[in-house]
N, CA, C and O atoms as a CHARMM CRD file, in Angstrom:
* protein
*
  232
    1    1 MET  N    -20.09100  68.90800  60.60300 PROA 1      0.00000
    2    1 MET  CA   -20.21200  68.05900  60.73200 PROA 1      0.00000
    3    1 MET  C    -21.59700  68.34100  60.25400 PROA 1      0.00000
    4    1 MET  O    -21.92200  69.46200  60.64600 PROA 1      0.00000
    5    2 SER  N    -22.85100  67.57600  59.33500 PROA 2      0.00000
    6    2 SER  CA   -23.93200  67.99100  59.29400 PROA 2      0.00000
    7    2 SER  C    -24.99700  66.85200  59.27300 PROA 2      0.00000
    8    2 SER  O    -24.52400  66.37500  58.24100 PROA 2      0.00000
    9    3 PRO  N    -25.69600  66.29000  59.45800 PROA 3      0.00000
   10    3 PRO  CA   -26.78400  65.05900  59.51000 PROA 3      0.00000
   11    3 PRO  C    -27.09400  64.76200  58.90200 PROA 3      0.00000
   12    3 PRO  O    -28.25400  65.15400  59.02900 PROA 3      0.00000
   13    4 GLY  N    -27.05900  64.09100  57.84800 PROA 4      0.00000
   14    4 GLY  CA   -27.77500  63.38200  56.36300 PROA 4      0.00000
   15    4 GLY  C    -28.09700  62.40300  55.88700 PROA 4      0.00000
   16    4 GLY  O    -28.40000  61.57300  56.74400 PROA 4      0.00000
   17    5 LEU  N    -28.20300  62.01500  54.76200 PROA 5      0.00000
   18    5 LEU  CA   -28.80800  61.18500  53.88200 PROA 5      0.00000
   19    5 LEU  C    -28.16700  61.04000  52.86100 PROA 5      0.00000
   20    5 LEU  O    -28.42100  61.84300  51.96300 PROA 5      0.00000
   21    6 ARG  N    -27.04400  59.92300  52.58400 PROA 6      0.00000
   22    6 ARG  CA   -27.09700  60.07200  51.24600 PROA 6      0.00000
   23    6 ARG  C    -27.37700  58.75200  50.16500 PROA 6      0.00000
   24    6 ARG  O    -28.06100  58.01600  50.87600 PROA 6      0.00000
   25    7 SER  N    -27.28100  58.32000  49.34700 PROA 7      0.00000
   26    7 SER  CA   -27.71700  57.78900  48.42800 PROA 7      0.00000
   27    7 SER  C    -26.86500  58.12900  46.62000 PROA 7      0.00000
   28    7 SER  O    -26.61400  59.27900  46.26200 PROA 7      0.00000
   29    8 GLY  N    -26.57000  56.95600  45.77800 PROA 8      0.00000
   30    8 GLY  CA   -25.79900  56.69400  44.90000 PROA 8      0.00000
   31    8 GLY  C    -26.04400  55.81600  44.48400 PROA 8      0.00000
   32    8 GLY  O    -27.02300  55.26200  44.98400 PROA 8      0.00000
   33    9 ALA  N    -25.22600  54.99200  43.12500 PROA 9      0.00000
   34    9 ALA  CA   -25.69200  53.64700  41.77700 PROA 9      0.00000
   35    9 ALA  C    -24.39800  54.78400  40.74200 PROA 9      0.00000
   36    9 ALA  O    -24.46700  55.87600  40.17900 PROA 9      0.00000
   37   10 LEU  N    -23.15800  53.56200  40.98900 PROA 10     0.00000
   38   10 LEU  CA   -22.19400  53.50200  39.58600 PROA 10     0.00000
   39   10 LEU  C    -22.64900  52.47600  38.91000 PROA 10     0.00000
   40   10 LEU  O    -23.10200  51.33500  39.00400 PROA 10     0.00000
   41   11 VAL  N    -22.40100  53.18600  38.30600 PROA 11     0.00000
   42   11 VAL  CA   -22.34600  52.01700  36.52100 PROA 11     0.00000
   43   11 VAL  C    -21.17500  51.88900  35.71100 PROA 11     0.00000
   44   11 VAL  O    -20.88400  52.60900  34.75600 PROA 11     0.00000
   45   12 GLY  N    -20.12900  50.33600  36.43300 PROA 12     0.00000
   46   12 GLY  CA   -18.66000  50.82800  35.73400 PROA 12     0.00000
   47   12 GLY  C    -18.41500  49.57500  34.31900 PROA 12     0.00000
   48   12 GLY  O    -19.49000  49.01100  34.11800 PROA 12     0.00000
   49   13 ALA  N    -17.75500  49.27000  33.75400 PROA 13     0.00000
   50   13 ALA  CA   -16.80200  48.24100  33.09900 PROA 13     0.00000
   51   13 ALA  C    -15.61000  48.45900  33.43900 PROA 13     0.00000
   52   13 ALA  O    -15.19100  49.48300  33.98000 PROA 13     0.00000
   53   14 SER  N    -14.65200  46.96800  32.96900 PROA 14     0.00000
   54   14 SER  CA   -13.69800  46.48800  32.77700 PROA 14     0.00000
   55   14 SER  C    -12.95700  46.14000  31.74300 PROA 14     0.00000
   56   14 SER  O    -13.32900  46.14200  30.57000 PROA 14     0.00000
   57   15 ALA  N    -11.90900  45.83800  32.14700 PROA 15     0.00000
   58   15 ALA  CA   -10.86300  45.73500  30.95200 PROA 15     0.00000
   59   15 ALA  C    -10.31600  44.11500  30.75100 PROA 15     0.00000
   60   15 ALA  O    -10.77200  43.45000  31.68000 PROA 15     0.00000
   61   16 LEU  N     -9.76900  43.56700  30.14500 PROA 16     0.00000
   62   16 LEU  CA    -9.15800  41.99100  30.27400 PROA 16     0.00000
   63   16 LEU  C     -8.30500  42.12800  31.64200 PROA 16     0.00000
   64   16 LEU  O     -8.46300  43.33200  31.84400 PROA 16     0.00000
   65   17 ARG  N     -7.68800  41.77300  32.46400 PROA 17     0.00000
   66   17 ARG  CA    -6.59100  41.27700  33.40300 PROA 17     0.00000
   67   17 ARG  C     -5.84700  40.85800  32.42400 PROA 17     0.00000
   68   17 ARG  O     -5.99000  40.00000  31.55300 PROA 17     0.00000
   69   18 VAL  N     -4.17800  42.36700  32.99100 PROA 18     0.00000
   70   18 VAL  CA    -3.41000  42.20000  32.10100 PROA 18     0.00000
   71   18 VAL  C     -1.88900  41.48500  32.61000 PROA 18     0.00000
   72   18 VAL  O     -0.93600  41.56600  31.83600 PROA 18     0.00000
   73   19 ARG  N     -1.74800  40.88100  33.76900 PROA 19     0.00000
   74   19 ARG  CA    -0.78800  40.80500  34.15100 PROA 19     0.00000
   75   19 ARG  C     -0.80000  41.72900  35.71500 PROA 19     0.00000
   76   19 ARG  O     -0.18100  42.56500  36.37300 PROA 19     0.00000
   77   20 ASN  N     -2.04800  40.81800  35.69300 PROA 20     0.00000
   78   20 ASN  CA    -2.68200  40.54900  37.75400 PROA 20     0.00000
   79   20 ASN  C     -3.14100  42.15100  37.30700 PROA 20     0.00000
   80   20 ASN  O     -3.54000  42.42500  38.43900 PROA 20     0.00000
   81   21 ILE  N     -3.29700  42.93200  36.83300 PROA 21     0.00000
   82   21 ILE  CA    -3.81800  43.82200  36.81400 PROA 21     0.00000
   83   21 ILE  C     -5.32500  44.20100  35.87600 PROA 21     0.00000
   84   21 ILE  O     -5.34600  44.26800  34.64700 PROA 21     0.00000
   85   22 LEU  N     -6.33800  44.38500  36.63700 PROA 22     0.00000
   86   22 LEU  CA    -7.34500  44.63300  36.06300 PROA 22     0.00000
   87   22 LEU  C     -8.47200  46.21100  36.18400 PROA 22     0.00000
   88   22 LEU  O     -9.33500  46.52700  37.00300 PROA 22     0.00000
   89   23 PRO  N     -7.98500  46.83000  35.07100 PROA 23     0.00000
   90   23 PRO  CA    -8.39500  48.16500  35.15200 PROA 23     0.00000
   91   23 PRO  C    -10.29500  48.31600  35.40500 PROA 23     0.00000
   92   23 PRO  O    -11.12200  47.41000  35.30100 PROA 23     0.00000
   93   24 TRP  N    -10.48000  49.45700  35.67800 PROA 24     0.00000
   94   24 TRP  CA   -11.88000  49.76900  35.73900 PROA 24     0.00000
   95   24 TRP  C    -12.36700  51.42400  35.44800 PROA 24     0.00000
   96   24 TRP  O    -11.88700  52.48000  35.86000 PROA 24     0.00000
   97   25 ALA  N    -13.60100  51.11800  34.50000 PROA 25     0.00000
   98   25 ALA  CA   -13.99100  52.80100  34.64900 PROA 25     0.00000
   99   25 ALA  C    -15.40400  52.88600  35.16800 PROA 25     0.00000
  100   25 ALA  O    -15.86800  51.80200  35.52400 PROA 25     0.00000
  101   26 GLY  N    -16.08700  53.79900  35.27300 PROA 26     0.00000
  102   26 GLY  CA   -17.76100  53.92300  36.22500 PROA 26     0.00000
  103   26 GLY  C    -17.97000  55.43800  35.71000 PROA 26     0.00000
  104   26 GLY  O    -17.18100  56.33900  35.42800 PROA 26     0.00000
  105   27 LEU  N    -19.28800  55.33600  35.71100 PROA 27     0.00000
  106   27 LEU  CA   -20.30100  56.97900  35.94100 PROA 27     0.00000
  107   27 LEU  C    -21.15800  56.37600  36.86000 PROA 27     0.00000
  108   27 LEU  O    -21.67800  55.26000  36.90100 PROA 27     0.00000
  109   28 GLY  N    -21.20700  57.64100  37.80700 PROA 28     0.00000
  110   28 GLY  CA   -22.13000  57.26300  39.24700 PROA 28     0.00000
  111   28 GLY  C    -22.35400  58.64300  39.39500 PROA 28     0.00000
  112   28 GLY  O    -21.60600  59.56600  39.07300 PROA 28     0.00000
  113   29 VAL  N    -23.72600  58.69100  40.04000 PROA 29     0.00000
  114   29 VAL  CA   -24.83100  59.57800  40.09500 PROA 29     0.00000
  115   29 VAL  C    -25.16700  59.29800  41.76000 PROA 29     0.00000
  116   29 VAL  O    -25.73200  58.25700  42.09500 PROA 29     0.00000
  117   30 ALA  N    -24.74900  60.36700  42.79300 PROA 30     0.00000
  118   30 ALA  CA   -25.27000  60.49800  43.98700 PROA 30     0.00000
  119   30 ALA  C    -26.54400  62.07300  44.30200 PROA 30     0.00000
  120   30 ALA  O    -26.54600  63.15000  43.70600 PROA 30     0.00000
  121   31 LEU  N    -27.42500  61.62600  45.37100 PROA 31     0.00000
  122   31 LEU  CA   -28.84000  62.57700  45.69600 PROA 31     0.00000
  123   31 LEU  C    -27.79500  62.83400  47.07000 PROA 31     0.00000
  124   31 LEU  O    -26.77500  62.14500  47.08500 PROA 31     0.00000
  125   32 GLU  N    -27.96000  63.54900  47.92100 PROA 32     0.00000
  126   32 GLU  CA   -27.69000  63.94800  49.25800 PROA 32     0.00000
  127   32 GLU  C    -28.11700  64.57600  50.24200 PROA 32     0.00000
  128   32 GLU  O    -27.70300  65.73300  50.16400 PROA 32     0.00000
  129   33 HSD  N    -28.86400  64.38600  51.32400 PROA 33     0.00000
  130   33 HSD  CA   -29.76400  65.63600  51.68300 PROA 33     0.00000
  131   33 HSD  C    -29.86700  65.45700  52.98000 PROA 33     0.00000
  132   33 HSD  O    -30.07400  64.38500  53.55000 PROA 33     0.00000
  133   34 VAL  N    -29.63300  67.17900  53.76900 PROA 34     0.00000
  134   34 VAL  CA   -28.46900  67.82200  54.71800 PROA 34     0.00000
  135   34 VAL  C    -29.90500  67.65800  55.28600 PROA 34     0.00000
  136   34 VAL  O    -30.94100  67.65100  54.62000 PROA 34     0.00000
  137   35 LEU  N    -29.80000  67.54100  56.50100 PROA 35     0.00000
  138   35 LEU  CA   -30.84500  67.60200  57.72800 PROA 35     0.00000
  139   35 LEU  C    -30.71500  69.60500  57.95300 PROA 35     0.00000
  140   35 LEU  O    -29.85500  70.46100  57.74600 PROA 35     0.00000
  141   36 GLU  N    -32.85300  69.54400  58.75300 PROA 36     0.00000
  142   36 GLU  CA   -31.56700  71.14800  58.78700 PROA 36     0.00000
  143   36 GLU  C    -31.47300  71.04000  60.59500 PROA 36     0.00000
  144   36 GLU  O    -32.13100  70.28500  61.31100 PROA 36     0.00000
  145   37 THR  N    -30.43900  72.05200  61.01900 PROA 37     0.00000
  146   37 THR  CA   -30.15300  72.50900  61.98300 PROA 37     0.00000
  147   37 THR  C    -30.33500  74.33600  62.25300 PROA 37     0.00000
  148   37 THR  O    -30.67500  75.25100  61.50300 PROA 37     0.00000
  149   38 SER  N    -29.93500  74.28100  63.65100 PROA 38     0.00000
  150   38 SER  CA   -30.23000  75.66900  64.32700 PROA 38     0.00000
  151   38 SER  C    -29.52500  76.73500  62.80500 PROA 38     0.00000
  152   38 SER  O    -29.96400  77.71400  62.20100 PROA 38     0.00000
  153   39 ARG  N    -28.51700  76.06100  62.70400 PROA 39     0.00000
  154   39 ARG  CA   -27.17300  76.75300  61.79600 PROA 39     0.00000
  155   39 ARG  C    -27.46400  77.25300  60.70600 PROA 39     0.00000
  156   39 ARG  O    -27.36600  78.47500  60.60000 PROA 39     0.00000
  157   40 GLN  N    -27.98400  76.32100  59.37800 PROA 40     0.00000
  158   40 GLN  CA   -28.80600  75.36200  59.08900 PROA 40     0.00000
  159   40 GLN  C    -29.99700  75.24700  57.89700 PROA 40     0.00000
  160   40 GLN  O    -31.11300  74.73900  58.00900 PROA 40     0.00000
  161   41 PRO  N    -29.37000  75.90400  56.69300 PROA 41     0.00000
  162   41 PRO  CA   -31.58700  75.33900  56.40700 PROA 41     0.00000
  163   41 PRO  C    -31.61900  73.70900  55.54500 PROA 41     0.00000
  164   41 PRO  O    -30.58300  73.04400  55.53300 PROA 41     0.00000
  165   42 ARG  N    -32.43300  73.37100  55.10500 PROA 42     0.00000
  166   42 ARG  CA   -32.36400  71.96800  54.97900 PROA 42     0.00000
  167   42 ARG  C    -31.98300  71.83100  54.22400 PROA 42     0.00000
  168   42 ARG  O    -32.00700  73.03800  53.98300 PROA 42     0.00000
  169   43 GLN  N    -31.01500  70.99100  52.42400 PROA 43     0.00000
  170   43 GLN  CA   -30.65000  70.81000  51.57700 PROA 43     0.00000
  171   43 GLN  C    -30.37900  69.94900  51.54800 PROA 43     0.00000
  172   43 GLN  O    -30.05800  69.22200  52.48800 PROA 43     0.00000
  173   44 ARG  N    -30.44000  69.56600  49.62500 PROA 44     0.00000
  174   44 ARG  CA   -30.29000  69.23900  48.35300 PROA 44     0.00000
  175   44 ARG  C    -29.34400  69.06500  47.70800 PROA 44     0.00000
  176   44 ARG  O    -29.23500  70.16300  47.16200 PROA 44     0.00000
  177   45 HSD  N    -28.07000  68.11400  47.14000 PROA 45     0.00000
  178   45 HSD  CA   -27.52200  67.89300  46.13100 PROA 45     0.00000
  179   45 HSD  C    -27.53900  66.73800  45.34500 PROA 45     0.00000
  180   45 HSD  O    -27.58900  65.53800  45.61400 PROA 45     0.00000
  181   46 LEU  N    -27.46600  67.58300  43.99100 PROA 46     0.00000
  182   46 LEU  CA   -27.46400  66.06400  42.79300 PROA 46     0.00000
  183   46 LEU  C    -26.22200  66.08900  42.46100 PROA 46     0.00000
  184   46 LEU  O    -25.84200  66.91000  41.62700 PROA 46     0.00000
  185   47 GLU  N    -25.56000  65.41200  42.90300 PROA 47     0.00000
  186   47 GLU  CA   -23.87500  64.93500  41.90000 PROA 47     0.00000
  187   47 GLU  C    -23.69500  63.43300  41.20300 PROA 47     0.00000
  188   47 GLU  O    -24.19200  62.36200  41.55100 PROA 47     0.00000
  189   48 GLY  N    -22.89900  63.70800  40.21300 PROA 48     0.00000
  190   48 GLY  CA   -21.90000  62.85700  39.26100 PROA 48     0.00000
  191   48 GLY  C    -20.80600  63.30500  38.94500 PROA 48     0.00000
  192   48 GLY  O    -20.25400  64.39800  38.82300 PROA 48     0.00000
  193   49 GLY  N    -20.50700  61.85200  38.78800 PROA 49     0.00000
  194   49 GLY  CA   -18.90700  62.22700  38.04400 PROA 49     0.00000
  195   49 GLY  C    -18.16300  60.35800  37.49700 PROA 49     0.00000
  196   49 GLY  O    -18.83400  59.33300  37.37800 PROA 49     0.00000
  197   50 ALA  N    -17.14600  60.46000  37.34900 PROA 50     0.00000
  198   50 ALA  CA   -16.26000  59.36700  36.77800 PROA 50     0.00000
  199   50 ALA  C    -15.55000  59.24600  38.04500 PROA 50     0.00000
  200   50 ALA  O    -15.24600  59.88800  39.05000 PROA 50     0.00000
  201   51 ARG  N    -15.44000  58.11000  37.49800 PROA 51     0.00000
  202   51 ARG  CA   -14.39900  57.30100  38.72700 PROA 51     0.00000
  203   51 ARG  C    -13.49100  56.46100  38.21900 PROA 51     0.00000
  204   51 ARG  O    -14.28700  55.85100  37.50600 PROA 51     0.00000
  205   52 VAL  N    -12.29500  55.84800  37.97500 PROA 52     0.00000
  206   52 VAL  CA   -10.91500  55.33100  37.63000 PROA 52     0.00000
  207   52 VAL  C    -10.22400  54.34500  38.67000 PROA 52     0.00000
  208   52 VAL  O    -10.26300  54.48600  39.89200 PROA 52     0.00000
  209   53 GLY  N     -9.59000  53.33100  37.98200 PROA 53     0.00000
  210   53 GLY  CA    -8.88500  51.87600  39.20200 PROA 53     0.00000
  211   53 GLY  C     -8.53500  51.03300  38.36800 PROA 53     0.00000
  212   53 GLY  O     -8.53200  51.15400  37.14300 PROA 53     0.00000
  213   54 PHE  N     -8.18100  50.01300  39.09300 PROA 54     0.00000
  214   54 PHE  CA    -7.86800  48.96600  39.16600 PROA 54     0.00000
  215   54 PHE  C     -7.21200  47.66400  40.67400 PROA 54     0.00000
  216   54 PHE  O     -6.62200  47.81000  41.74500 PROA 54     0.00000
  217   55 ASP  N     -7.84800  46.33400  39.77800 PROA 55     0.00000
  218   55 ASP  CA    -7.33600  45.70100  41.12500 PROA 55     0.00000
  219   55 ASP  C     -6.81600  45.28000  40.71400 PROA 55     0.00000
  220   55 ASP  O     -6.94000  45.00800  39.52000 PROA 55     0.00000
  221   56 TRP  N     -5.23100  44.71100  41.94800 PROA 56     0.00000
  222   56 TRP  CA    -4.41900  44.60200  41.71000 PROA 56     0.00000
  223   56 TRP  C     -4.08700  43.10400  42.49500 PROA 56     0.00000
  224   56 TRP  O     -3.97900  43.12500  43.72100 PROA 56     0.00000
  225   57 GLY  N     -3.94500  41.93500  41.82600 PROA 57     0.00000
  226   57 GLY  CA    -3.52900  40.66000  42.32800 PROA 57     0.00000
  227   57 GLY  C     -2.31100  40.26200  42.48000 PROA 57     0.00000
  228   57 GLY  O     -1.78700  39.40300  41.77100 PROA 57     0.00000
  229   58 PHE  N     -1.72300  40.89300  43.47900 PROA 58     0.00000
  230   58 PHE  CA    -0.49600  40.09300  43.26400 PROA 58     0.00000
  231   58 PHE  C     -0.19800  38.95000  44.71800 PROA 58     0.00000
  232   58 PHE  O      0.77900  38.20100  44.72400 PROA 58     0.00000
């Protein structure tokens, strides 16, 4: 493990609820900053991706 900071955002949309299930999808981006230690130099990472899921109201 390395100490650091992470910041990100996700923009998503959902469809109509069908039989207590609410599907959704989103696109996200995150920026990570890993602090310098005696074993590794300072690093920055820019990440992007997609997420899908559903909310289930049982």
